[in-house]
C-alpha positions in Angstrom: 17.9 31.4 21.0 18.8 27.9 20.1 16.0 25.7 18.9 14.7 22.7 20.8 14.9 19.4 18.9 12.4 16.7 19.7 12.8 13.1 18.5 9.4 11.4 18.0 6.0 12.7 17.0 3.9 10.5 19.2 1.8 11.6 22.2 4.8 12.9 24.3 6.7 14.4 21.4 3.7 16.2 20.0 2.7 17.7 23.4 6.3 18.7 24.2 6.6 20.5 20.8 3.3 22.3 21.4 4.2 23.4 25.0 7.7 24.7 24.0 6.4 26.5 21.0 3.6 28.1 22.9 6.2 29.3 25.4 8.0 31.1 22.5 10.8 28.6 21.7 11.6 27.4 18.2 11.1 23.7 17.8 12.3 21.1 15.3 10.2 18.0 15.5 12.0 14.9 14.0 9.8 12.0 13.0 11.0 8.9 11.0 7.5 8.0 9.8 6.3 7.6 7.1 9.7 7.0 5.5 10.4 4.3 8.1 7.4 2.7 9.7 6.9 0.4 12.7 5.0 -2.7 13.4 2.0 -0.8 14.9 1.8 2.5 13.0 -0.3 2.9 9.8 0.3 6.6 8.9 2.8 9.4 9.2 0.5 11.5 11.3 1.6 12.8 14.7 0.0 11.3 17.8 -1.3 8.3 15.9 -3.1 6.0 18.3 -1.9 2.4 17.8 -3.6 0.4 20.5 -6.8 1.4 22.3 -8.7 4.6 21.3 -9.4 5.4 25.0 -7.8 7.8 27.4 -9.6 5.9 30.2 -11.7 7.6 33.0 -12.5 11.3 32.7 -13.6 11.5 36.4 -11.2 14.2 37.9 -12.6 13.8 41.4 -12.4 10.0 41.9 -9.8 8.7 39.5 -6.1 9.5 39.1 -6.1 9.4 35.3 -9.1 11.7 35.3 -7.1 14.0 37.5 -4.3 13.9 34.9 -6.9 14.9 32.2 -7.8 17.9 34.4 -4.2 19.0 34.9 -3.5 18.7 31.1 -6.6 20.8 30.3 -5.5 23.4 32.9 -2.1 23.6 31.2 -3.8 24.0 27.8 -2.5 20.7 26.5 -2.8 19.9 22.8 -3.5 16.3 23.2 -6.5 16.8 25.5 -7.7 19.6 23.2 -7.7 17.2 20.3 -9.4 14.5 22.3 -12.2 16.9 23.2 -12.6 17.9 19.6 -13.0 14.3 18.5 -14.6 12.7 21.5 -16.8 9.6 21.1 -19.5 8.4 23.5 -17.9 6.0 26.0 -19.8 6.2 29.3 -17.4 7.8 31.9 -14.3 7.2 29.7 -12.7 9.7 27.3 -12.6 7.8 23.9 -11.7 9.5 20.6 -12.1 9.0 16.9 -8.5 8.1 16.3 -7.8 9.2 12.7 -9.3 12.7 12.9 -7.7 13.0 16.3 -4.2 12.4 14.8 -5.0 14.7 11.8 -6.0 17.5 14.2 -2.7 17.2 16.2 -0.7 17.1 12.9 -2.5 20.1 11.5 -2.0 22.2 14.7 1.7 21.4 14.9 2.4 22.0 11.2 0.5 25.2 11.4 2.5 26.6 14.3 4.9 29.3 13.2 7.6 28.2 15.6 7.5 24.5 14.8 9.3 22.9 11.8 9.3 19.2 11.0 12.1 17.0 9.8 11.1 13.6 8.5 14.1 11.5 9.1 15.4 8.7 11.4 17.7 10.0 14.1 20.1 7.1 14.7 22.4 8.5 17.4 21.9 10.6 20.6 23.2 14.1 19.6 26.2 15.4 21.6 25.3 19.1 21.2 22.1 21.1 21.2 19.0 20.8 23.3 17.0 17.6 22.7 14.0 15.7 24.0 13.9 12.0 23.2 10.2 11.0 23.0 10.5 8.0 20.7 8.2 5.8 22.8 8.1 2.1 23.1 8.9 1.5 19.4 12.2 3.3 19.4 14.2 2.3 16.3 16.9 -0.2 16.7 19.8 2.1 15.9 18.7 4.8 18.3 18.0 2.3 21.0 21.5 1.0 20.7 22.9 4.5 20.9 20.8 5.1 24.1 22.1 1.9 25.5 25.7 2.9 24.8 25.2 6.4 26.4 23.5 5.1 29.5 25.9 2.2 30.1 22.9 0.0 30.8 21.2 -2.8 28.9 17.8 -1.8 27.5 14.8 -3.1 29.4 12.0 -4.4 27.5 8.4 -5.7 27.9 5.8 -6.8 25.4 2.6 -4.9 24.5 -0.4 -6.2 22.6 -3.1 -4.7 20.4 -6.8 -5.6 20.4 -8.7 -6.3 17.2 -11.3 -4.0 15.6 -14.6 -5.1 14.1 -16.8 -3.6 11.5 -20.0 -2.7 13.4 -22.4 -3.7 10.7 -21.1 -7.3 10.8 -22.1 -7.7 14.5 -25.4 -9.6 15.0 -27.5 -7.1 17.0 -30.2 -9.7 17.5 -27.7 -11.2 20.0 -25.7 -8.2 21.1 -27.1 -5.1 22.7 -26.0 -1.5 23.4 -25.3 -0.5 27.0 -22.6 1.1 29.1 -21.9 -0.8 32.4 -24.3 0.4 35.1 -25.7 2.7 32.4 -22.9 5.1 33.2 -23.0 8.4 31.4 -25.0 11.7 31.5 -26.7 11.2 28.1 -28.5 8.3 26.5 -25.7 8.1 23.9 -23.1 7.6 26.7 -25.3 5.2 28.6 -25.5 3.0 25.4 -21.9 3.4 24.2 -20.8 -0.3 24.2 -21.9 -3.3 22.2 -22.3 -6.3 24.6 -22.1 -10.0 23.5 -23.5 -12.4 26.2 -22.1 -15.8 27.0 -23.6 -18.7 28.8 -21.5 -21.0 31.0 -21.2 -23.4 28.1 -20.1 -20.6 25.6 -17.6 -19.3 28.1 -16.0 -22.7 28.9 -15.7 -23.5 25.2 -14.2 -20.1 24.5 -11.5 -20.4 27.2 -10.6 -23.9 26.0 -10.1 -22.6 22.4 -8.2 -19.5 23.6 -5.7 -21.6 25.5 -5.3 -24.1 22.7 -4.9 -21.5 19.9 -1.6 -21.0 18.0 0.4 -18.1 19.5 3.2 -15.9 18.2 6.5 -17.2 19.2 9.3 -15.1 20.6 12.8 -15.0 19.2 15.5 -17.3 20.7 16.7 -15.8 24.0 13.7 -13.4 24.4 11.5 -13.8 27.5 8.0 -12.5 27.6 7.6 -9.8 30.3 4.2 -8.0 30.0 2.9 -4.8 31.4 0.0 -5.9 33.8 -2.3 -3.2 32.4 -2.2 -4.5 28.9 -1.9 -8.3 29.2 -2.8 -10.5 26.2 -6.2 -12.1 26.8 -4.7 -15.6 26.6 -2.1 -14.8 29.3 -4.9 -13.7 31.6 -6.8 -17.0 30.8 -3.7 -18.9 31.8 -4.0 -17.5 35.3 -7.2 -19.5 35.8 -10.4 -20.3 34.0 -12.4 -17.6 35.9 -9.9 -14.8 35.5 -11.6 -13.3 32.4 -15.0 -13.4 34.1 -13.6 -11.1 36.8 -11.7 -9.0 34.2 -12.6 -7.7 30.8 -15.5 -10.2 30.4 -17.2 -9.5 33.8 -21.0 -9.4 33.5 -21.6 -7.0 36.4 -23.7 -3.9 35.7 -25.1 -5.3 32.4 -28.6 -6.5 31.5 -29.3 -8.4 28.3 -31.9 -6.3 26.4 -33.0 -9.4 24.5 -33.5 -11.5 27.6 -33.6 -9.3 30.8 -34.5 -12.2 33.1 -31.4 -14.2 32.3 -28.1 -13.0 33.7 -25.2 -13.7 31.3 -22.4 -15.8 32.7 -19.8 -13.5 30.9 -20.0 -10.5 28.6 -17.6 -9.4 25.8 -17.8 -5.6 25.3 -16.9 -3.7 22.2 -16.3 0.1 22.3 -16.9 2.6 19.5 -13.6 3.3 17.7 -14.6 6.1 15.2 -17.1 8.9 15.0 -19.1 7.3 12.3 -19.7 4.3 14.6 -18.6 1.9 11.8 -15.7 0.5 13.8 -15.7 -1.1 17.3 -12.7 -2.5 19.2 -13.0 -5.5 21.5 -12.3 -4.2 25.0 -9.5 -5.9 26.8 -8.9 -8.4 24.0 -5.2 -7.7 23.3 -3.8 -10.8 21.9 -0.7 -12.7 20.7 -2.7 -15.3 18.8 -1.7 -15.8 15.2 -4.2 -14.2 12.7 -5.9 -17.4 11.6 -6.4 -18.4 15.2 -7.9 -15.0 16.1 -10.5 -15.3 13.4 -11.5 -18.8 14.6 -11.6 -18.0 18.3 -13.2 -14.6 18.3 -16.0 -15.8 16.0 -17.0 -18.1 18.8 -18.3 -15.1 20.6 -22.1 -14.9 20.4 -22.9 -12.1 18.0 -19.5 -12.2 16.3 -20.0 -15.4 14.4 -20.1 -13.5 11.0 -17.9 -10.5 12.1 -15.4 -9.0 9.7 -12.2 -7.5 11.2 -10.8 -4.1 10.2 -7.7 -5.0 12.1 -6.6 -8.1 13.9 -4.6 -8.0 17.1 -0.9 -8.3 17.5 2.1 -8.1 19.8 5.2 -5.9 19.7 8.3 -5.3 21.7 8.5 -2.2 23.8 11.6 -0.6 25.2 12.1 1.8 28.1 15.0 3.1 30.1 15.7 2.6 33.8 14.8 6.2 34.6 15.2 6.2 38.4 19.0 5.7 37.8 19.4 7.7 34.7 17.3 10.9 34.9 17.3 13.9 37.2 14.2 15.7 38.4 14.3 17.9 35.2 14.0 14.6 33.2 17.5 15.2 31.9 20.0 12.3 31.3 22.4 12.7 34.2 25.4 11.8 32.0 24.3 14.1 29.1 22.1 16.9 30.5 21.5 18.4 27.1 19.1 15.5 26.5 15.7 15.0 28.2 13.5 11.9 27.9 9.7 12.0 27.8 6.9 9.6 27.3 6.7 5.8 27.5 10.4 5.4 27.0 10.7 6.8 30.6 8.7 4.0 32.1 5.2 5.6 32.3 2.4 3.6 30.7 -0.5 4.9 28.7 -1.4 7.7 26.2 -2.3 10.2 28.9 0.7 9.6 31.1 3.0 9.8 28.0 1.5 13.0 26.8 1.7 14.5 30.4 5.4 13.7 30.6 5.9 15.4 27.2 4.0 18.4 28.5 6.3 18.9 31.5 9.5 18.1 29.5 8.5 20.7 26.9 7.9 23.4 29.5 11.1 22.6 31.4 13.2 22.6 28.2 11.6 25.9 27.1 12.3 27.5 30.5 16.0 26.4 30.4 16.5 27.8 26.9 15.0 31.1 28.1 17.4 31.3 31.1 14.7 30.4 33.6 14.4 27.5 36.1 11.1 25.6 36.2 10.7 23.1 39.1 8.8 19.9 38.4 5.1 19.9 39.5 4.7 19.1 43.2 4.5 15.4 44.1 0.9 16.0 45.3 -0.2 16.5 41.7 -0.7 13.7 39.1 2.1 14.9 36.9 4.4 15.4 39.9 3.6 12.0 41.3 4.7 10.4 37.9 7.9 12.4 37.7 8.8 11.6 41.3 8.2 7.9 40.5 10.3 7.8 37.4 13.1 10.0 38.6 13.8 8.3 41.9 10.6 7.3 43.7 10.6 3.8 42.2 12.9 1.0 43.1 15.5 0.8 40.2 16.0 -2.9 40.7 12.3 -3.7 40.0 11.4 -0.8 37.8 8.5 -1.5 35.4 6.1 0.6 33.4 3.5 2.3 35.6 0.1 4.0 35.0 -0.8 7.0 37.2 -2.5 5.9 40.4 -3.1 7.3 43.9 -0.5 4.9 45.3 2.1 7.2 43.8 0.9 10.3 45.7 2.0 11.4 49.1 -0.5 10.2 51.8 -3.4 12.4 52.6 -4.5 13.5 56.0 -5.3 10.4 58.1 -8.7 11.8 59.1 -9.8 12.1 55.5 -8.5 8.6 54.8 -10.9 7.1 57.4 -14.0 8.5 55.8 -14.2 6.0 52.9 -12.8 5.6 49.5 -14.8 8.4 47.8 -13.9 10.9 50.4 -10.2 9.8 50.3 -10.0 10.1 46.5 -11.7 13.5 46.6 -9.1 14.6 49.1 -6.3 13.5 46.8 -7.8 15.4 43.8 -8.7 18.5 45.7 -5.2 18.8 47.1 -3.7 18.1 43.6 -5.7 20.7 41.8 -4.8 23.4 44.3 -1.0 22.4 44.0 -1.1 22.2 40.2 -2.9 25.6 39.9 -0.1 27.2 42.0 2.6 25.5 39.9 1.1 26.7 36.7 1.0 30.3 38.1 
């Protein structure tokens, strides 16, 4: 049997390699790091997390991404296995210790007898063999040009931003306090998973003014800034109105200042644990395009962070993705060159979990094809199926933009269930999806 070649060792490529190898197919995983790095990566490990360390909500009954977690666990996904092994307290979210997480994925892939690795940059789309392109939003320039030439379409692009990470022992805990919003979580550790920095109205107004006036990263001539709404730079949110951040990442709802319970903060900045030791915390929702000097000055205006030291400052980078609704079939193959599949963020899904999920399906489909079988995509009633349906024809090609999984992508549920309130409606979505996904797996 011919091997399956996978380009890219991120979330999607790692999961695709694992699924195909577990199905009995030989896999060659091509990764250009560490020989050739990117703006955002620091190591040569597979599945390195470059932005947030969170896989978002783990609620599989009321949340679409939590349902996606459930489906990946049911399919014995490597990425969710690694996340569970290196889970950090984060209330109702699934957050992980990023470096051990990536090391775990790397060790599992390198230890698999059917997976071999090739550390090199692939610069052209291959014309023969069976391939999955899972190069993600930071596809190398040469390969992106080759993809553009093969598809006959200009590459789409948007900009993604990274939030800063703070050393925990430099946060003033006489000002900040530990609490998850609404004390969410089953254990005390989960209920106190976030650092919270309170702001008065005066603090908030001064912070917004400094944020808007700070020096920002400029784009190259001819580049226009198009952002994914789920990962907007904080200063772009602030430009939408002075109160925007108070109703977004800085909302004070569900939080009580342990140092002054009687006084309700006007706004709150949250920091989420970023490693198992609890020595690093990232500032939640504070993706930024401010220049480094400006970040230091503006973020140290936050009460409790006046003397903070930063393990990593924020930044912005260019992401690329293809117009999948016009280019891919329902097997995630390039219509013009069906020996090539695409998976992950380059297809126009957004988020770690969504990317890994598309890698999971692409790996299984490719393995089935190599073994002379036909594997249909997951039903559209499932989270994975809803995403595939969206990127392979469900979305409007003219306005196609990166999308997180959400219940708006699913076929409507029974009207009677829909009239019983949001919780009942969401539970109906997830119950239907779990039944359909279980049948698809079988």
